[in-house]
C-alpha positions as CSV (number, residue, x, y, z in Angstrom):
1,X,7.2,35.6,1.4
2,X,4.2,35.9,-0.9
3,X,6.0,33.6,-3.4
4,X,6.5,31.0,-0.8
5,X,2.9,31.2,0.3
6,X,1.7,30.7,-3.3
7,X,3.8,27.5,-3.5
8,X,2.4,26.3,-0.2
9,X,-1.1,26.9,-1.4
10,X,-0.4,24.3,-4.2
11,X,0.6,21.6,-1.8
12,X,-3.0,20.5,-0.9
13,X,-4.2,20.1,-4.5
14,X,-1.0,18.3,-5.5
15,X,-1.0,15.9,-2.6
16,X,-4.7,15.2,-3.2
17,X,-4.0,14.4,-6.8
18,X,-1.2,12.1,-5.7
19,X,-3.6,10.3,-3.3
20,X,-6.2,9.9,-6.0
21,X,-3.7,8.4,-8.5
22,X,-2.2,6.1,-5.8
23,X,-5.7,4.9,-4.9
24,X,-6.5,4.1,-8.5
25,X,-3.1,2.4,-9.0
26,X,-3.5,0.1,-6.0
27,X,-7.1,-0.7,-6.9
28,X,-6.1,-1.7,-10.4
29,X,-3.0,-3.7,-9.2
30,X,-5.3,-5.6,-6.8
31,X,-7.6,-6.4,-9.7
32,X,-4.7,-7.6,-11.8
33,X,-3.4,-9.8,-9.0
34,X,-6.7,-11.8,-9.1
35,X,-5.5,-13.4,-12.3
36,X,-1.8,-14.0,-11.3
37,X,-0.4,-17.5,-11.5
38,X,-0.5,-19.7,-8.4
39,X,2.5,-21.7,-7.2
40,X,3.7,-23.3,-3.9
41,X,5.9,-21.6,-1.4
42,X,7.2,-21.9,2.1
43,X,7.5,-19.3,4.9
44,X,11.2,-19.0,5.8
45,X,10.9,-16.2,8.4
46,X,8.0,-14.8,10.5
47,X,8.3,-12.4,13.4
48,X,6.9,-9.3,15.1
49,X,9.1,-6.3,15.2
50,X,8.8,-3.6,17.9
51,X,9.6,-0.1,16.5
52,X,10.9,2.1,19.3
53,X,11.0,5.2,17.1
54,X,7.4,5.9,18.1
55,X,6.0,6.7,21.5
56,X,4.3,4.4,22.3
57,X,6.2,1.8,20.3
58,X,4.7,0.5,17.1
59,X,4.5,-3.2,16.2
60,X,4.6,-4.7,12.7
61,X,5.1,-8.1,11.3
62,X,7.7,-9.4,8.9
63,X,6.9,-12.5,6.9
64,X,9.4,-13.8,4.3
65,X,8.8,-16.6,1.9
66,X,10.4,-18.4,-1.0
67,X,8.9,-19.9,-4.1
68,X,10.3,-21.5,-7.3
69,X,9.4,-20.5,-10.8
70,X,11.1,-22.4,-13.7
71,X,13.7,-23.9,-11.4
72,X,14.7,-20.5,-10.0
73,X,14.2,-19.5,-6.4
74,X,12.5,-16.2,-5.6
75,X,12.0,-14.5,-2.2
76,X,9.4,-12.0,-1.1
77,X,8.0,-10.3,2.0
78,X,4.8,-9.0,0.3
79,X,1.7,-10.4,1.8
80,X,-0.9,-8.4,-0.2
81,X,-0.8,-5.6,-2.8
82,X,-1.9,-3.1,-0.2
83,X,-1.8,-3.6,3.6
84,X,-2.5,-7.1,4.8
85,X,-5.6,-7.8,6.8
86,X,-5.0,-8.4,10.5
87,X,-2.8,-7.3,13.4
88,X,0.9,-8.2,13.4
89,X,0.1,-11.0,15.9
90,X,-2.6,-12.4,13.6
91,X,-0.3,-12.2,10.5
92,X,2.5,-14.1,12.2
93,X,0.1,-16.7,13.6
94,X,-1.4,-17.2,10.1
95,X,2.1,-17.4,8.5
96,X,4.5,-19.3,10.9
97,X,8.0,-20.3,9.8
98,X,7.9,-23.6,7.9
99,X,4.3,-23.3,6.7
100,X,3.6,-24.3,3.1
101,X,1.6,-21.6,1.4
102,X,0.1,-20.7,-2.0
103,X,2.0,-17.9,-3.6
104,X,0.4,-15.7,-6.4
105,X,3.0,-14.6,-8.9
106,X,2.8,-11.9,-11.5
107,X,3.1,-13.8,-14.8
108,X,4.9,-10.8,-16.4
109,X,7.4,-10.4,-13.5
110,X,8.2,-13.5,-11.4
111,X,9.9,-11.2,-8.8
112,X,6.4,-9.8,-7.9
113,X,4.3,-12.0,-5.7
114,X,1.7,-12.0,-2.8
115,X,0.3,-14.5,-0.4
116,X,-3.2,-12.9,-0.4
117,X,-5.0,-11.6,-3.4
118,X,-8.1,-9.5,-2.8
119,X,-9.6,-6.3,-4.0
120,X,-10.3,-4.0,-1.1
121,X,-13.1,-1.9,-2.5
122,X,-13.9,-0.2,0.8
123,X,-10.3,1.0,1.2
124,X,-10.3,2.2,-2.4
125,X,-13.6,4.2,-1.9
126,X,-12.3,5.7,1.3
127,X,-8.9,6.8,0.0
128,X,-10.4,8.0,-3.3
129,X,-13.1,10.0,-1.5
130,X,-10.5,11.5,0.8
131,X,-8.4,12.5,-2.1
132,X,-11.3,14.1,-3.9
133,X,-12.4,15.9,-0.7
134,X,-8.9,17.3,-0.1
135,X,-8.6,18.3,-3.8
136,X,-11.9,20.2,-3.7
137,X,-11.2,21.7,-0.2
138,X,-7.6,22.6,-1.1
139,X,-8.6,24.2,-4.4
140,X,-11.3,26.3,-2.6
141,X,-8.8,27.4,0.0
142,X,-6.1,28.1,-2.6
143,X,-8.5,30.2,-4.7
144,X,-9.8,32.0,-1.7
145,X,-6.3,32.8,-0.5
146,X,-5.2,34.0,-3.9
147,X,-8.4,36.1,-4.2
148,X,-7.8,37.8,-0.8
149,X,-4.2,38.7,-1.8
150,X,-5.4,40.4,-5.0
151,X,-7.8,42.7,-3.0
């Protein structure tokens, strides 16, 4: 049992480190996307999905678009690097089927694209702060628990 407890104690610091690295990765990816190439695209599908696996049901939007790079068609559902801004209704209203849109394409990987490019500094600061807080708190709890076991 003590061995299992020691492994469980490590979960908070490890998850916190993962959250910190994820926050940094997304922030850097958003900054990179600011310099991605621009091309034209068209929305080919736009709908709101009701997910009954939650109580109450959860709603989310699906927006699919196509774009052409060097005479080759590409398809994507990615609106933004991180979560798009707006409710599912607002997103579907903003991107209705048939609408012509600007698509921002990663010049190093034409399969990677977004409809919105922005750096969400507030989201980055919040998630990074949460990760650091959990790391410090988890480490203190872990050390305290290990210290108590040794007494």
